[in-house]
Each structure stands twice: as structure tokens, then as C-alpha cells.
C-alpha positions as CSV (number, residue, x, y, z in Angstrom):
1,M,-46.4,5.9,61.5
2,Q,-44.2,3.2,60.0
3,G,-45.5,0.0,58.5
4,R,-45.1,-3.2,60.3
5,I,-43.5,-4.7,57.3
6,E,-41.4,-2.6,55.0
7,S,-41.1,-3.2,51.2
8,G,-38.5,-5.9,50.5
9,Q,-38.5,-7.6,53.9
10,L,-38.6,-11.4,53.8
11,C,-41.7,-12.8,55.4
12,T,-42.8,-16.3,56.4
13,V,-46.5,-17.1,55.7
14,E,-48.1,-20.3,57.0
15,P,-51.4,-21.8,56.1
16,V,-54.2,-20.9,58.6
17,D,-57.7,-21.8,59.4
18,P,-59.5,-18.5,58.9
19,A,-61.8,-19.2,61.8
20,T,-58.8,-18.7,64.1
21,L,-57.8,-15.3,62.8
22,R,-58.1,-12.3,65.1
23,V,-57.9,-8.5,64.7
24,G,-54.3,-7.3,64.5
25,E,-52.9,-10.3,62.7
26,I,-51.2,-10.0,59.3
27,V,-52.5,-12.2,56.5
28,L,-51.6,-12.9,52.9
29,C,-54.8,-12.3,50.9
30,K,-56.0,-11.9,47.3
31,V,-57.5,-8.5,46.4
32,N,-58.6,-7.7,42.9
33,G,-56.4,-10.5,41.5
34,R,-53.3,-9.5,43.4
35,Q,-51.7,-10.9,46.6
36,Y,-51.0,-8.6,49.5
37,L,-50.0,-8.7,53.1
38,H,-52.7,-6.9,55.1
39,L,-53.6,-6.2,58.7
40,I,-57.0,-7.6,59.9
41,K,-58.9,-4.6,61.2
42,A,-62.3,-6.3,62.0
43,V,-63.9,-9.7,61.8
44,Q,-67.6,-10.1,61.1
45,G,-68.9,-13.6,60.6
46,G,-66.9,-15.2,57.7
47,R,-65.5,-12.0,56.4
48,Y,-62.5,-9.8,57.3
49,Q,-61.9,-6.1,57.1
50,I,-58.3,-5.5,55.9
51,G,-56.1,-2.5,55.9
52,N,-52.6,-1.3,56.7
53,N,-50.8,0.1,59.7
54,R,-51.2,3.7,58.6
55,D,-54.9,3.8,59.5
56,R,-56.1,3.0,56.0
57,T,-58.9,0.5,55.6
58,N,-59.0,-1.4,52.2
59,G,-62.3,-3.2,52.5
60,W,-63.7,-6.7,53.2
61,V,-62.5,-10.1,52.0
62,S,-64.0,-13.5,52.5
63,A,-62.2,-16.4,54.2
64,S,-61.5,-18.0,50.8
65,A,-59.4,-14.9,49.8
66,I,-57.0,-15.5,52.7
67,Y,-54.0,-17.8,52.0
68,G,-52.1,-17.7,55.3
69,R,-50.9,-15.8,58.3
70,C,-47.6,-14.0,58.5
71,T,-45.6,-15.7,61.3
72,R,-42.2,-14.1,60.9
73,V,-40.5,-11.0,59.4
74,E,-36.8,-11.0,58.8
């Protein structure tokens, strides 16, 4: 399975109210001090399970760790 966004592709990320995020959206988030684009796999209260498009789950982040939603990929 291919990733939704390949390394080196230009992406547009816009600020977002975390309360509006849904499963399947791609977000820019901070994980262990680094910023990554991740796929939202589940939403539970004020936290979000993130992972990739290759069936890997990376864990949970809080709303404060999410910087924005990916709105466009070149």
C-alpha cells in the first residue's frame, strides 16, 4: 500500500479547531519533539490516535499536539 503523501511532496497545512477533526484526516502534529504528518485513526474525547496509511498505529496525542490539517498535496 502506498502512502497518501510521499516524502518530498509539498503540502498545505491550515490551522484547525481540533474538535472538528474526524477519522481519516491528515494532521500536522508533534510527537516526541518532532513534527509529522499523520493520519487520524480514532478519536476519543480530547485525544486522537494517529498512524500512517500502511496500517501502522503510532499512539495517541492530545489536541494541543495538533497544529493543523493538511488541506492540499502538490
